[in-house]
C-alpha positions in Angstrom: 0.2 0.0 0.2 1.2 3.6 -1.2 0.4 6.7 1.0 -1.0 8.2 -2.1 -3.7 5.4 -2.2 -4.9 6.2 1.5 -8.3 7.5 0.9 -9.8 6.2 4.0 -8.8 5.8 7.6 -11.3 4.3 11.1 -11.7 5.7 14.2 -12.3 2.5 17.1 -14.0 5.1 19.1 -14.9 8.9 19.3 -14.5 10.6 22.1 -12.6 13.3 23.1 -9.2 12.6 21.3 -11.3 10.2 18.3 -13.9 12.7 18.0 -11.0 15.2 17.5 -9.1 13.0 15.2 -12.0 12.4 12.8 -12.9 16.5 12.2 -8.9 16.6 11.4 -8.8 13.6 9.4 -12.1 14.8 7.3 -10.7 18.2 6.9 -8.0 16.6 5.3 -9.9 15.3 2.9 -9.6 11.5 4.1 -13.1 9.6 4.3 -13.5 8.2 8.3 -14.9 5.2 9.3 -15.9 5.6 13.0 -16.9 2.3 14.9 -19.4 2.5 18.1 -20.3 -0.3 20.0 -23.5 0.9 21.0 -26.4 3.1 19.4 -25.8 5.7 22.6 -22.0 5.7 22.2 -22.5 6.3 18.9 -24.7 9.6 19.9 -21.8 10.5 22.2 -19.4 10.7 19.1 -21.3 12.5 17.3 -21.4 15.1 19.3 -17.7 15.1 19.8 -17.0 15.0 16.6 -19.0 18.1 16.1 -17.2 20.1 19.0 -14.3 20.0 16.6 -15.9 20.9 13.4 -17.8 23.9 15.2 -14.1 25.6 15.9 -13.1 24.7 12.6 -16.0 27.2 11.2 -15.7 29.7 13.7 -12.1 30.3 12.7 -13.0 30.2 9.1 -10.8 27.2 8.9 -13.9 25.6 7.5 -17.0 26.9 5.8 -19.3 23.9 6.3 -20.1 21.1 8.6 -21.8 19.4 6.4 -18.6 18.8 3.9 -16.9 17.5 6.6 -19.9 15.2 7.6 -20.4 14.1 3.9 -16.5 12.0 4.8 -17.6 10.9 8.2 -19.2 7.5 8.7 -20.8 6.2 12.0 -21.6 2.7 12.5 -22.1 -0.3 15.0 -21.1 -2.7 12.9 -17.4 -3.5 12.4 -17.0 -5.3 9.4 -18.7 -1.6 7.7 -15.7 0.0 9.9 -12.9 -1.8 9.2 -13.3 -3.7 6.4 -10.5 -2.5 3.4 -9.3 -0.2 6.1 -5.5 0.4 5.9 -4.8 2.9 9.0 -7.0 2.6 12.4 -6.6 4.6 15.1 -7.6 2.9 18.0 -8.4 5.4 20.9 -10.2 2.9 23.8 -9.7 3.0 27.5 -6.4 2.3 29.1 -7.3 -0.9 29.8 -4.9 -3.8 28.8 -8.0 -6.2 28.7 -9.9 -4.1 26.6 -7.5 -3.1 23.9 -6.4 -6.7 23.9 -10.6 -7.6 22.8 -10.3 -3.9 20.4 -7.3 -5.4 18.3 -9.7 -8.5 17.9 -12.1 -7.5 16.5 -10.2 -4.8 14.4 -7.9 -8.0 13.2 -10.9 -9.3 12.3 -12.2 -7.7 9.5 -8.6 -5.4 8.5 -6.3 -6.2 6.0 -3.8 -8.6 7.4 -1.0 -5.8 6.6 -2.9 -3.1 7.8 -1.6 -0.7 10.6 -3.1 -0.5 14.0 -2.3 3.1 15.8 -3.0 3.0 19.6 -3.8 6.2 21.1 -2.4 4.5 24.4 -0.8 7.2 26.8 0.7 4.3 28.9 -0.1 0.8 27.6 3.2 -0.3 25.8 2.4 -1.7 22.1 4.1 -4.8 22.8 1.2 -5.8 25.4 -1.7 -4.0 23.2 -0.2 -6.5 20.8 0.3 -9.5 23.1 -3.0 -11.7 22.0 -2.8 -10.0 18.2 -2.4 -12.6 15.2 -0.5 -10.0 13.3 1.7 -8.0 16.2 4.1 -6.7 13.2 1.6 -4.4 12.5 0.9 -2.5 15.4 1.7 0.2 17.2 1.5 3.3 19.5 0.4 6.8 17.9 0.0 8.7 20.4 -1.2 12.3 20.3 -2.0 15.4 22.4 -5.1 16.8 23.2 -7.0 18.6 21.6 -6.3 15.9 19.0 -8.0 18.2 16.0 -5.6 21.2 17.0 -1.9 19.9 17.8 0.5 18.9 15.6 2.9 16.7 17.4 2.4 12.7 16.9 5.0 10.3 19.4 5.4 6.7 17.3 6.5 3.9 19.1 6.5 0.2 18.6 7.1 -2.8 20.1 9.2 -6.0 20.2 7.3 -7.3 16.8 6.6 -4.3 15.1 7.7 -5.1 11.9 10.6 -2.6 10.1 8.9 -0.1 7.8 5.5 -0.1 9.4 7.1 2.9 12.1 8.0 4.7 9.1 5.0 4.3 7.0 2.5 5.4 10.0 5.3 8.6 10.4 5.2 9.0 6.5 1.2 9.1 6.4 0.5 11.4 9.1 3.7 14.0 7.6 1.6 13.7 4.5 -1.5 15.1 6.7 0.8 18.2 8.2 1.3 16.3 11.5 4.7 16.4 13.3 5.0 12.6 14.3 8.7 11.2 15.9 9.8 8.1 16.2 10.8 6.9 19.9 14.1 4.4 19.8 12.7 2.8 22.4 9.7 2.6 24.7 9.5 4.7 28.0 6.6 5.2 30.0 5.4 8.5 29.2 7.0 8.9 26.0 8.7 12.3 25.2 5.7 15.1 25.6 4.6 13.9 29.5 8.1 12.6 30.6 9.0 16.1 29.5 5.7 18.0 31.0 5.6 16.0 34.4 8.8 16.9 35.1 8.1 20.6 35.0 5.3 19.4 36.6 6.9 17.8 39.4 9.3 20.8 40.4 6.3 22.7 39.6 4.6 21.4 43.0 7.5 21.5 44.9 8.3 25.6 44.7 4.6 25.7 46.0 4.8 23.4 48.5 8.3 24.7 49.5 6.0 28.0 49.8 8.5 29.7 47.3 5.3 31.2 45.3 1.6 30.2 44.7 0.5 28.3 41.6 -1.2 31.4 39.6 2.9 32.8 39.9 3.8 29.8 38.3 1.3 29.7 35.6 2.3 33.6 34.9 6.5 32.6 34.5 5.0 29.7 32.1 3.0 32.1 30.3 5.6 35.2 30.1 8.9 33.6 29.6 10.3 31.1 28.4 7.3 28.5 27.3 6.0 30.9 24.6 10.1 30.4 23.2 9.8 27.1 22.5 6.8 27.3 19.8 9.5 28.4 17.6 13.1 27.0 18.7 13.5 24.1 20.9 15.3 23.5 24.0 18.2 22.1 22.6 18.6 24.8 20.2 18.1 27.3 23.2 20.8 26.0 25.3 23.3 25.2 22.2 22.5 28.6 21.1 23.4 30.0 24.8 26.9 28.0 25.4 27.2 24.9 27.0 29.8 26.4 29.4 27.3 28.8 30.8 24.8 25.8 30.9 27.1 24.0 33.0 27.4 26.5 35.5 23.3 26.8 36.0 22.8 22.8 35.8 25.6 22.2 38.7 23.6 25.1 40.9 20.2 24.2 40.1 20.1 19.9 39.7 21.0 19.2 43.4 18.3 21.7 45.0 15.3 20.3 42.6 12.5 18.1 43.4 13.0 14.1 43.2 9.9 12.9 44.7 8.6 9.6 43.5 5.1 9.5 44.0 1.9 12.5 43.9 2.7 15.0 47.1 0.3 15.7 49.4 -0.7 18.9 47.3 -2.5 16.7 45.1 -3.3 13.7 47.6 -4.9 15.7 50.2 -7.1 17.9 47.8 -8.0 14.3 46.1 -9.2 13.3 50.0 -11.3 16.2 49.7 -13.2 15.9 46.5 -11.3 18.9 44.9 -10.4 17.3 41.9 -9.9 20.7 39.4 -12.3 22.2 36.9 -14.8 18.8 37.0 -15.1 18.3 40.3 -18.8 18.7 42.1 -16.7 21.1 43.9 -15.4 23.1 40.5 -12.2 23.3 42.9 -8.3 21.9 42.7 -5.8 24.7 43.0 -7.7 27.1 41.4 -11.9 27.9 42.1 -13.0 27.0 39.2 -16.9 28.0 39.9 -18.1 30.9 37.5 -15.4 30.5 35.0 -16.4 30.8 31.2 -15.4 27.2 29.7 -15.8 28.2 26.7 -13.4 31.0 26.8 -11.2 28.5 28.2 -10.8 26.0 25.7 -10.6 28.8 23.2 -7.6 29.6 25.4 -6.3 26.0 24.9 -6.4 26.2 21.5 -4.9 29.6 20.3 -1.0 28.3 20.4 -2.2 25.9 17.7 -3.9 27.8 15.3 -0.5 29.1 13.4 -0.1 25.7 12.6 -3.2 25.2 10.3 -1.5 26.6 7.1 -3.0 23.8 4.8 -5.0 23.9 2.1 -8.6 23.1 2.2 -9.3 19.6 0.3 -11.1 19.8 -3.2 -12.9 17.2 -4.9 
């Protein structure tokens, strides 16, 4: 199968991640089959696909929801969803048992050499492929939310992933204006979450140590170095500054950084009292979310990524 011959992909599940993927792939001119295992989940999928479509239209990226929906087919029949489909994105829950069941359903109908990419953020491809008939075509294709906006993709194979499968998936995603990278070997959290949670661990440490408040941390991130890294990379930054200067800061700061290996009291205490964040009944976490305009918040989440959308709309 050649990249240029792929005009249809499939989603196993269309919640927040799968719904974003579905809207995006349709936006890129692909036909998208979406498999849901019940009429109830099918109705939910429709709403989760409509959300990013509405966003595209509101920002002038698309002019017609009908055009995007014309390339989307949602079904509760796995044969309809997966027969003759060469690339499927699995967007199921982080349950190994469930993922193994999903692989069995996809393999029953897909071509033997069709690729299955899991959106898993934690389960290794080796385990996802553990009961597969064709483990050589299974990999992790980990996106970042919102999936219809964020270009970055982490691709990671398992012990049985065939040579060329990762390269093919990377080439396919690049043809769709994504920015995929291939990990040389598996690691918990892949690249993005390891970096994000290393920063989060130190942010928690700063607040717990009484050095600053959560809002001070967020102000620092908003208005200092984070915007820089949307234009240049961290390695570029420190290379340009000079490693002879960098080493002095490393040797001064590294010994003082947090090295905790479990969630601190700042998180566990809030969980214990039910303050789980914006979606909690209390609508409290580190911040009080009561009265916050969540639609405006979501607009702020997406705002940095609009500059990456510079592609032409599909023409049929």
